[in-house]
A tleap script that builds the chain and sets N, CA, C and O, in Angstrom:
source leaprc.protein.ff14SB
mol = sequence {
  NPHE MET THR THR LYS LYS VAL SER VAL ASN
  ASP TYR PHE ALA GLY ASP ALA TRP GLY LEU
  GLU TYR PHE VAL GLY TYR ALA PHE PRO ILE
  GLY GLN TYR ALA VAL LYS ALA ILE GLN PRO
  TYR PHE MET GLY ASP ARG ILE GLU TYR VAL
  ASN GLY ARG ASP TYR LEU ARG THR ASP ASN
  GLY VAL GLY ILE THR PHE GLN LEU ASP TYR
  GLY PHE ARG VAL ASP TYR GLU HIE VAL PHE
  THR SER SER THR ASP ASN LEU GLY ASP MET
  ASN LEU VAL ARG LEU ARG TYR ASP CPHE
}
set mol.1.N position { -73.637 -10.654 -27.421 }
set mol.1.CA position { -72.515 -9.745 -27.358 }
set mol.1.C position { -72.608 -8.803 -28.552 }
set mol.1.O position { -72.473 -9.233 -29.697 }
set mol.2.N position { -72.831 -7.559 -28.294 }
set mol.2.CA position { -72.978 -6.578 -29.367 }
set mol.2.C position { -72.069 -5.394 -29.080 }
set mol.2.O position { -72.204 -4.734 -28.050 }
set mol.3.N position { -71.162 -5.134 -29.975 }
set mol.3.CA position { -70.344 -3.935 -29.811 }
set mol.3.C position { -71.057 -2.779 -30.486 }
set mol.3.O position { -71.571 -2.919 -31.595 }
set mol.4.N position { -71.086 -1.663 -29.829 }
set mol.4.CA position { -71.728 -0.479 -30.401 }
set mol.4.C position { -70.772 0.695 -30.381 }
set mol.4.O position { -71.174 1.839 -30.169 }
set mol.5.N position { -69.492 0.395 -30.606 }
set mol.5.CA position { -68.428 1.400 -30.676 }
set mol.5.C position { -68.265 2.168 -29.373 }
set mol.5.O position { -67.790 3.303 -29.373 }
set mol.6.N position { -68.658 1.551 -28.261 }
set mol.6.CA position { -68.377 2.112 -26.941 }
set mol.6.C position { -67.220 1.304 -26.380 }
set mol.6.O position { -67.300 0.077 -26.315 }
set mol.7.N position { -66.161 1.960 -25.981 }
set mol.7.CA position { -64.906 1.302 -25.665 }
set mol.7.C position { -64.885 0.674 -24.279 }
set mol.7.O position { -64.197 -0.329 -24.090 }
set mol.8.N position { -65.581 1.196 -23.335 }
set mol.8.CA position { -65.522 0.728 -21.959 }
set mol.8.C position { -66.086 -0.686 -21.825 }
set mol.8.O position { -67.090 -1.027 -22.450 }
set mol.9.N position { -65.429 -1.502 -21.004 }
set mol.9.CA position { -65.932 -2.855 -20.768 }
set mol.9.C position { -67.264 -2.840 -20.035 }
set mol.9.O position { -67.989 -3.835 -20.059 }
set mol.10.N position { -67.597 -1.749 -19.394 }
set mol.10.CA position { -68.887 -1.645 -18.712 }
set mol.10.C position { -70.049 -1.537 -19.691 }
set mol.10.O position { -71.204 -1.674 -19.287 }
set mol.11.N position { -69.768 -1.294 -20.970 }
set mol.11.CA position { -70.827 -1.164 -21.962 }
set mol.11.C position { -71.169 -2.487 -22.641 }
set mol.11.O position { -72.163 -2.559 -23.364 }
set mol.12.N position { -70.375 -3.534 -22.429 }
set mol.12.CA position { -70.717 -4.836 -22.971 }
set mol.12.C position { -71.751 -5.489 -22.067 }
set mol.12.O position { -71.642 -5.432 -20.842 }
set mol.13.N position { -72.744 -6.101 -22.671 }
set mol.13.CA position { -73.842 -6.779 -21.975 }
set mol.13.C position { -74.700 -5.828 -21.152 }
set mol.13.O position { -75.621 -6.282 -20.473 }
set mol.14.N position { -74.436 -4.543 -21.185 }
set mol.14.CA position { -75.216 -3.593 -20.390 }
set mol.14.C position { -76.300 -2.985 -21.260 }
set mol.14.O position { -76.100 -2.766 -22.455 }
set mol.15.N position { -77.444 -2.716 -20.658 }
set mol.15.CA position { -78.510 -2.041 -21.376 }
set mol.15.C position { -79.684 -2.951 -21.633 }
set mol.15.O position { -79.670 -4.141 -21.317 }
set mol.16.N position { -80.680 -2.362 -22.205 }
set mol.16.CA position { -81.910 -3.079 -22.506 }
set mol.16.C position { -82.047 -3.222 -24.010 }
set mol.16.O position { -81.844 -2.269 -24.763 }
set mol.17.N position { -82.391 -4.413 -24.429 }
set mol.17.CA position { -82.589 -4.686 -25.847 }
set mol.17.C position { -83.648 -5.769 -25.975 }
set mol.17.O position { -83.956 -6.476 -25.015 }
set mol.18.N position { -84.188 -5.884 -27.154 }
set mol.18.CA position { -85.100 -6.984 -27.427 }
set mol.18.C position { -84.716 -7.574 -28.778 }
set mol.18.O position { -84.128 -6.899 -29.623 }
set mol.19.N position { -85.054 -8.828 -28.962 }
set mol.19.CA position { -84.700 -9.493 -30.204 }
set mol.19.C position { -85.693 -10.577 -30.558 }
set mol.19.O position { -86.544 -10.957 -29.753 }
set mol.20.N position { -85.570 -11.057 -31.757 }
set mol.20.CA position { -86.457 -12.079 -32.283 }
set mol.20.C position { -85.651 -12.921 -33.263 }
set mol.20.O position { -84.833 -12.386 -34.010 }
set mol.21.N position { -85.872 -14.229 -33.269 }
set mol.21.CA position { -85.192 -15.125 -34.200 }
set mol.21.C position { -86.202 -16.063 -34.828 }
set mol.21.O position { -87.227 -16.378 -34.225 }
set mol.22.N position { -85.908 -16.514 -36.054 }
set mol.22.CA position { -86.738 -17.544 -36.669 }
set mol.22.C position { -85.861 -18.472 -37.506 }
set mol.22.O position { -84.785 -18.096 -37.971 }
set mol.23.N position { -86.354 -19.686 -37.680 }
set mol.23.CA position { -85.666 -20.703 -38.473 }
set mol.23.C position { -86.736 -21.628 -39.035 }
set mol.23.O position { -87.557 -22.159 -38.287 }
set mol.24.N position { -86.729 -21.821 -40.337 }
set mol.24.CA position { -87.670 -22.730 -40.984 }
set mol.24.C position { -86.869 -23.596 -41.941 }
set mol.24.O position { -86.206 -23.090 -42.847 }
set mol.25.N position { -86.937 -24.896 -41.736 }
set mol.25.CA position { -86.208 -25.803 -42.610 }
set mol.25.C position { -86.786 -27.202 -42.528 }
set mol.25.O position { -87.531 -27.525 -41.604 }
set mol.26.N position { -86.443 -28.017 -43.490 }
set mol.26.CA position { -86.874 -29.407 -43.494 }
set mol.26.C position { -85.709 -30.266 -43.964 }
set mol.26.O position { -85.089 -29.973 -44.987 }
set mol.27.N position { -85.414 -31.322 -43.224 }
set mol.27.CA position { -84.315 -32.227 -43.572 }
set mol.27.C position { -84.835 -33.355 -44.464 }
set mol.27.O position { -85.741 -34.097 -44.085 }
set mol.28.N position { -84.257 -33.466 -45.632 }
set mol.28.CA position { -84.593 -34.540 -46.555 }
set mol.28.C position { -83.597 -35.678 -46.357 }
set mol.28.O position { -82.398 -35.485 -46.555 }
set mol.29.N position { -84.073 -36.861 -45.970 }
set mol.29.CA position { -83.153 -37.982 -45.788 }
set mol.29.C position { -82.601 -38.441 -47.142 }
set mol.29.O position { -83.349 -38.603 -48.106 }
set mol.30.N position { -81.299 -38.644 -47.197 }
set mol.30.CA position { -80.649 -39.074 -48.436 }
set mol.30.C position { -80.134 -40.502 -48.271 }
set mol.30.O position { -80.525 -41.395 -49.023 }
set mol.31.N position { -79.263 -40.718 -47.295 }
set mol.31.CA position { -78.791 -42.061 -46.985 }
set mol.31.C position { -77.950 -42.717 -48.062 }
set mol.31.O position { -77.919 -43.945 -48.145 }
set mol.32.N position { -77.274 -41.944 -48.883 }
set mol.32.CA position { -76.408 -42.516 -49.906 }
set mol.32.C position { -75.012 -41.936 -49.781 }
set mol.32.O position { -74.828 -40.767 -49.441 }
set mol.33.N position { -74.046 -42.774 -50.061 }
set mol.33.CA position { -72.638 -42.400 -49.947 }
set mol.33.C position { -72.383 -41.856 -48.546 }
set mol.33.O position { -72.735 -42.523 -47.573 }
set mol.34.N position { -71.800 -40.702 -48.404 }
set mol.34.CA position { -71.492 -40.167 -47.074 }
set mol.34.C position { -72.538 -39.164 -46.596 }
set mol.34.O position { -72.402 -38.613 -45.503 }
set mol.35.N position { -73.578 -38.916 -47.391 }
set mol.35.CA position { -74.587 -37.904 -47.052 }
set mol.35.C position { -75.792 -38.573 -46.397 }
set mol.35.O position { -76.469 -39.396 -47.013 }
set mol.36.N position { -76.052 -38.207 -45.139 }
set mol.36.CA position { -77.226 -38.731 -44.441 }
set mol.36.C position { -78.483 -37.939 -44.770 }
set mol.36.O position { -79.548 -38.514 -44.995 }
set mol.37.N position { -78.350 -36.587 -44.797 }
set mol.37.CA position { -79.513 -35.733 -45.044 }
set mol.37.C position { -79.063 -34.380 -45.580 }
set mol.37.O position { -77.929 -33.948 -45.370 }
set mol.38.N position { -79.987 -33.727 -46.277 }
set mol.38.CA position { -79.783 -32.362 -46.763 }
set mol.38.C position { -80.945 -31.518 -46.256 }
set mol.38.O position { -82.105 -31.915 -46.369 }
set mol.39.N position { -80.627 -30.343 -45.692 }
set mol.39.CA position { -81.667 -29.480 -45.139 }
set mol.39.C position { -81.529 -28.051 -45.673 }
set mol.39.O position { -80.638 -27.319 -45.243 }
set mol.40.N position { -82.405 -27.643 -46.613 }
set mol.40.CA position { -82.450 -26.223 -46.965 }
set mol.40.C position { -83.233 -25.469 -45.889 }
set mol.40.O position { -84.123 -26.036 -45.255 }
set mol.41.N position { -82.903 -24.190 -45.683 }
set mol.41.CA position { -83.602 -23.441 -44.635 }
set mol.41.C position { -83.590 -21.943 -44.899 }
set mol.41.O position { -82.788 -21.421 -45.675 }
set mol.42.N position { -84.510 -21.279 -44.223 }
set mol.42.CA position { -84.588 -19.822 -44.145 }
set mol.42.C position { -84.388 -19.451 -42.690 }
set mol.42.O position { -84.853 -20.162 -41.799 }
set mol.43.N position { -83.703 -18.348 -42.436 }
set mol.43.CA position { -83.468 -17.937 -41.053 }
set mol.43.C position { -83.434 -16.423 -40.973 }
set mol.43.O position { -83.323 -15.724 -41.980 }
set mol.44.N position { -83.531 -15.939 -39.749 }
set mol.44.CA position { -83.417 -14.501 -39.556 }
set mol.44.C position { -83.413 -14.131 -38.092 }
set mol.44.O position { -83.757 -14.933 -37.224 }
set mol.45.N position { -83.017 -12.904 -37.838 }
set mol.45.CA position { -83.049 -12.383 -36.473 }
set mol.45.C position { -83.102 -10.867 -36.523 }
set mol.45.O position { -82.817 -10.245 -37.546 }
set mol.46.N position { -83.469 -10.301 -35.404 }
set mol.46.CA position { -83.543 -8.847 -35.251 }
set mol.46.C position { -83.191 -8.526 -33.811 }
set mol.46.O position { -83.680 -9.179 -32.889 }
set mol.47.N position { -82.345 -7.523 -33.611 }
set mol.47.CA position { -82.039 -7.046 -32.267 }
set mol.47.C position { -82.041 -5.525 -32.300 }
set mol.47.O position { -81.536 -4.896 -33.230 }
set mol.48.N position { -82.628 -4.960 -31.254 }
set mol.48.CA position { -82.726 -3.503 -31.164 }
set mol.48.C position { -82.536 -3.076 -29.718 }
set mol.48.O position { -83.163 -3.618 -28.808 }
set mol.49.N position { -81.668 -2.105 -29.521 }
set mol.49.CA position { -81.505 -1.524 -28.191 }
set mol.49.C position { -82.640 -0.545 -27.933 }
set mol.49.O position { -83.092 0.154 -28.840 }
set mol.50.N position { -83.094 -0.502 -26.687 }
set mol.50.CA position { -84.188 0.405 -26.325 }
set mol.50.C position { -83.758 1.422 -25.279 }
set mol.50.O position { -84.602 2.097 -24.690 }
set mol.51.N position { -82.465 1.538 -25.042 }
set mol.51.CA position { -81.993 2.449 -23.993 }
set mol.51.C position { -81.197 3.626 -24.552 }
set mol.51.O position { -80.321 4.153 -23.865 }
set mol.52.N position { -81.480 4.041 -25.768 }
set mol.52.CA position { -80.830 5.218 -26.303 }
set mol.52.C position { -79.581 4.977 -27.123 }
set mol.52.O position { -78.953 5.942 -27.557 }
set mol.53.N position { -79.188 3.730 -27.355 }
set mol.53.CA position { -77.983 3.467 -28.147 }
set mol.53.C position { -78.217 3.613 -29.643 }
set mol.53.O position { -77.255 3.697 -30.407 }
set mol.54.N position { -79.462 3.645 -30.075 }
set mol.54.CA position { -79.785 3.814 -31.488 }
set mol.54.C position { -79.093 2.752 -32.339 }
set mol.54.O position { -78.384 3.082 -33.290 }
set mol.55.N position { -79.294 1.481 -32.002 }
set mol.55.CA position { -78.713 0.395 -32.784 }
set mol.55.C position { -79.797 -0.613 -33.114 }
set mol.55.O position { -80.544 -1.055 -32.241 }
set mol.56.N position { -79.872 -0.967 -34.386 }
set mol.56.CA position { -80.826 -1.953 -34.874 }
set mol.56.C position { -80.118 -2.808 -35.914 }
set mol.56.O position { -79.418 -2.293 -36.786 }
set mol.57.N position { -80.305 -4.109 -35.813 }
set mol.57.CA position { -79.730 -5.021 -36.798 }
set mol.57.C position { -80.768 -6.073 -37.144 }
set mol.57.O position { -81.366 -6.689 -36.262 }
set mol.58.N position { -80.973 -6.270 -38.439 }
set mol.58.CA position { -81.905 -7.273 -38.935 }
set mol.58.C position { -81.162 -8.154 -39.927 }
set mol.58.O position { -80.572 -7.657 -40.886 }
set mol.59.N position { -81.190 -9.456 -39.697 }
set mol.59.CA position { -80.568 -10.433 -40.594 }
set mol.59.C position { -81.644 -11.356 -41.140 }
set mol.59.O position { -82.519 -11.800 -40.397 }
set mol.60.N position { -81.584 -11.646 -42.425 }
set mol.60.CA position { -82.403 -12.667 -43.061 }
set mol.60.C position { -81.467 -13.468 -43.938 }
set mol.60.O position { -80.557 -12.914 -44.554 }
set mol.61.N position { -81.687 -14.771 -43.998 }
set mol.61.CA position { -80.756 -15.569 -44.775 }
set mol.61.C position { -81.358 -16.854 -45.298 }
set mol.61.O position { -82.428 -17.289 -44.872 }
set mol.62.N position { -80.642 -17.446 -46.229 }
set mol.62.CA position { -80.975 -18.753 -46.774 }
set mol.62.C position { -79.732 -19.622 -46.646 }
set mol.62.O position { -78.603 -19.135 -46.715 }
set mol.63.N position { -79.958 -20.898 -46.460 }
set mol.63.CA position { -78.815 -21.780 -46.300 }
set mol.63.C position { -79.151 -23.213 -46.631 }
set mol.63.O position { -80.302 -23.566 -46.888 }
set mol.64.N position { -78.124 -24.021 -46.616 }
set mol.64.CA position { -78.287 -25.452 -46.822 }
set mol.64.C position { -77.294 -26.175 -45.917 }
set mol.64.O position { -76.148 -25.754 -45.761 }
set mol.65.N position { -77.756 -27.258 -45.331 }
set mol.65.CA position { -76.950 -28.069 -44.425 }
set mol.65.C position { -76.816 -29.476 -44.997 }
set mol.65.O position { -77.791 -30.072 -45.453 }
set mol.66.N position { -75.600 -29.990 -44.966 }
set mol.66.CA position { -75.334 -31.366 -45.378 }
set mol.66.C position { -74.910 -32.145 -44.142 }
set mol.66.O position { -73.831 -31.906 -43.598 }
set mol.67.N position { -75.745 -33.072 -43.693 }
set mol.67.CA position { -75.403 -33.942 -42.569 }
set mol.67.C position { -74.667 -35.147 -43.140 }
set mol.67.O position { -75.207 -35.886 -43.963 }
set mol.68.N position { -73.426 -35.337 -42.693 }
set mol.68.CA position { -72.565 -36.378 -43.239 }
set mol.68.C position { -72.367 -37.505 -42.233 }
set mol.68.O position { -72.776 -37.399 -41.077 }
set mol.69.N position { -71.740 -38.576 -42.684 }
set mol.69.CA position { -71.416 -39.694 -41.797 }
set mol.69.C position { -70.429 -39.275 -40.718 }
set mol.69.O position { -69.739 -38.263 -40.842 }
set mol.70.N position { -70.378 -40.063 -39.671 }
set mol.70.CA position { -69.420 -39.911 -38.567 }
set mol.70.C position { -69.573 -38.601 -37.804 }
set mol.70.O position { -68.615 -38.146 -37.179 }
set mol.71.N position { -70.752 -37.983 -37.837 }
set mol.71.CA position { -71.007 -36.788 -37.042 }
set mol.71.C position { -70.584 -35.476 -37.664 }
set mol.71.O position { -70.663 -34.439 -37.004 }
set mol.72.N position { -70.139 -35.481 -38.908 }
set mol.72.CA position { -69.733 -34.236 -39.561 }
set mol.72.C position { -70.930 -33.554 -40.209 }
set mol.72.O position { -71.877 -34.207 -40.650 }
set mol.73.N position { -70.867 -32.234 -40.257 }
set mol.73.CA position { -71.920 -31.442 -40.881 }
set mol.73.C position { -71.291 -30.213 -41.535 }
set mol.73.O position { -70.396 -29.590 -40.963 }
set mol.74.N position { -71.758 -29.870 -42.724 }
set mol.74.CA position { -71.294 -28.680 -43.436 }
set mol.74.C position { -72.502 -27.790 -43.700 }
set mol.74.O position { -73.513 -28.243 -44.236 }
set mol.75.N position { -72.387 -26.516 -43.318 }
set mol.75.CA position { -73.450 -25.536 -43.546 }
set mol.75.C position { -72.927 -24.446 -44.467 }
set mol.75.O position { -71.790 -23.994 -44.332 }
set mol.76.N position { -73.768 -24.032 -45.405 }
set mol.76.CA position { -73.494 -22.822 -46.183 }
set mol.76.C position { -74.685 -21.892 -45.993 }
set mol.76.O position { -75.836 -22.321 -46.076 }
set mol.77.N position { -74.407 -20.626 -45.739 }
set mol.77.CA position { -75.474 -19.676 -45.433 }
set mol.77.C position { -75.134 -18.317 -46.044 }
set mol.77.O position { -74.006 -17.840 -45.929 }
set mol.78.N position { -76.116 -17.706 -46.690 }
set mol.78.CA position { -75.967 -16.318 -47.149 }
set mol.78.C position { -76.914 -15.472 -46.310 }
set mol.78.O position { -78.114 -15.739 -46.252 }
set mol.79.N position { -76.360 -14.446 -45.659 }
set mol.79.CA position { -77.128 -13.605 -44.739 }
set mol.79.C position { -77.220 -12.199 -45.318 }
set mol.79.O position { -76.207 -11.571 -45.624 }
set mol.80.N position { -78.452 -11.716 -45.461 }
set mol.80.CA position { -78.720 -10.350 -45.895 }
set mol.80.C position { -78.878 -9.507 -44.637 }
set mol.80.O position { -79.792 -9.741 -43.847 }
set mol.81.N position { -77.995 -8.525 -44.441 }
set mol.81.CA position { -77.966 -7.753 -43.200 }
set mol.81.C position { -78.343 -6.300 -43.452 }
set mol.81.O position { -77.896 -5.673 -44.412 }
set mol.82.N position { -79.177 -5.792 -42.561 }
set mol.82.CA position { -79.509 -4.370 -42.539 }
set mol.82.C position { -79.253 -3.889 -41.120 }
set mol.82.O position { -79.853 -4.404 -40.177 }
set mol.83.N position { -78.362 -2.899 -40.954 }
set mol.83.CA position { -78.032 -2.437 -39.609 }
set mol.83.C position { -77.702 -0.951 -39.632 }
set mol.83.O position { -77.390 -0.382 -40.678 }
set mol.84.N position { -77.777 -0.343 -38.468 }
set mol.84.CA position { -77.485 1.085 -38.379 }
set mol.84.C position { -76.003 1.377 -38.577 }
set mol.84.O position { -75.644 2.513 -38.884 }
set mol.85.N position { -75.127 0.379 -38.410 }
set mol.85.CA position { -73.705 0.609 -38.680 }
set mol.85.C position { -73.289 0.094 -40.053 }
set mol.85.O position { -72.100 -0.075 -40.322 }
set mol.86.N position { -74.275 -0.158 -40.928 }
set mol.86.CA position { -74.057 -0.504 -42.341 }
set mol.86.C position { -73.174 -1.725 -42.554 }
set mol.86.O position { -72.280 -1.708 -43.400 }
set mol.87.N position { -73.420 -2.781 -41.792 }
set mol.87.CA position { -72.728 -4.041 -42.050 }
set mol.87.C position { -73.179 -4.591 -43.394 }
set mol.87.O position { -74.325 -4.391 -43.794 }
set mol.88.N position { -72.299 -5.270 -44.082 }
set mol.88.CA position { -72.645 -5.842 -45.373 }
set mol.88.C position { -73.220 -7.243 -45.242 }
set mol.88.O position { -73.252 -7.816 -44.152 }
set mol.89.N position { -73.670 -7.782 -46.357 }
set mol.89.CA position { -74.149 -9.159 -46.384 }
set mol.89.C position { -72.975 -10.104 -46.140 }
set mol.89.O position { -71.817 -9.750 -46.358 }
set mol.90.N position { -73.301 -11.316 -45.684 }
set mol.90.CA position { -72.249 -12.275 -45.336 }
set mol.90.C position { -72.510 -13.623 -45.985 }
set mol.90.O position { -73.660 -14.023 -46.168 }
set mol.91.N position { -71.440 -14.318 -46.330 }
set mol.91.CA position { -71.477 -15.719 -46.709 }
set mol.91.C position { -70.743 -16.483 -45.623 }
set mol.91.O position { -69.603 -16.159 -45.288 }
set mol.92.N position { -71.395 -17.492 -45.075 }
set mol.92.CA position { -70.802 -18.272 -43.990 }
set mol.92.C position { -70.722 -19.734 -44.391 }
set mol.92.O position { -71.661 -20.286 -44.965 }
set mol.93.N position { -69.594 -20.351 -44.084 }
set mol.93.CA position { -69.423 -21.790 -44.252 }
set mol.93.C position { -68.964 -22.332 -42.909 }
set mol.93.O position { -67.978 -21.860 -42.343 }
set mol.94.N position { -69.687 -23.329 -42.402 }
set mol.94.CA position { -69.344 -23.931 -41.113 }
set mol.94.C position { -69.109 -25.426 -41.296 }
set mol.94.O position { -69.854 -26.106 -42.003 }
set mol.95.N position { -68.081 -25.914 -40.659 }
set mol.95.CA position { -67.832 -27.350 -40.566 }
set mol.95.C position { -67.994 -27.719 -39.107 }
set mol.95.O position { -67.303 -27.179 -38.243 }
set mol.96.N position { -68.909 -28.641 -38.831 }
set mol.96.CA position { -69.176 -29.043 -37.444 }
set mol.96.C position { -68.915 -30.529 -37.274 }
set mol.96.O position { -69.032 -31.327 -38.204 }
set mol.97.N position { -68.560 -30.858 -36.052 }
set mol.97.CA position { -68.403 -32.257 -35.686 }
set mol.97.C position { -69.163 -32.488 -34.394 }
set mol.97.O position { -68.851 -31.872 -33.374 }
set mol.98.N position { -70.146 -33.358 -34.422 }
set mol.98.CA position { -70.927 -33.709 -33.233 }
set mol.98.C position { -70.416 -35.040 -32.696 }
set mol.98.O position { -70.468 -36.063 -33.378 }
set mol.99.N position { -69.930 -35.008 -31.476 }
set mol.99.CA position { -69.399 -36.243 -30.893 }
set mol.99.C position { -70.212 -36.684 -29.706 }
set mol.99.O position { -69.906 -37.707 -29.093 }
savepdb mol mol.pdb
quit
């Protein structure tokens, strides 16, 4: 889902684009206290429209994941963004529960 400042609902999901994603990380088993594993990682993606919308976005980031007991997981990620609409860099924190 990419908004490109076109207001009509017919412009969502419409058009031709290509993208690429990568993720490289390794989980280190910890097994102490409530921490099961810690995983540092590098990630990134790129999406570009090819139908005249003139939109390109490239994200690269670093992060760390803490796998906790009882199915909980905490992720911290810093994303370096370069895009034609000048989005800024982002810091993301996610709390997940796998049941």
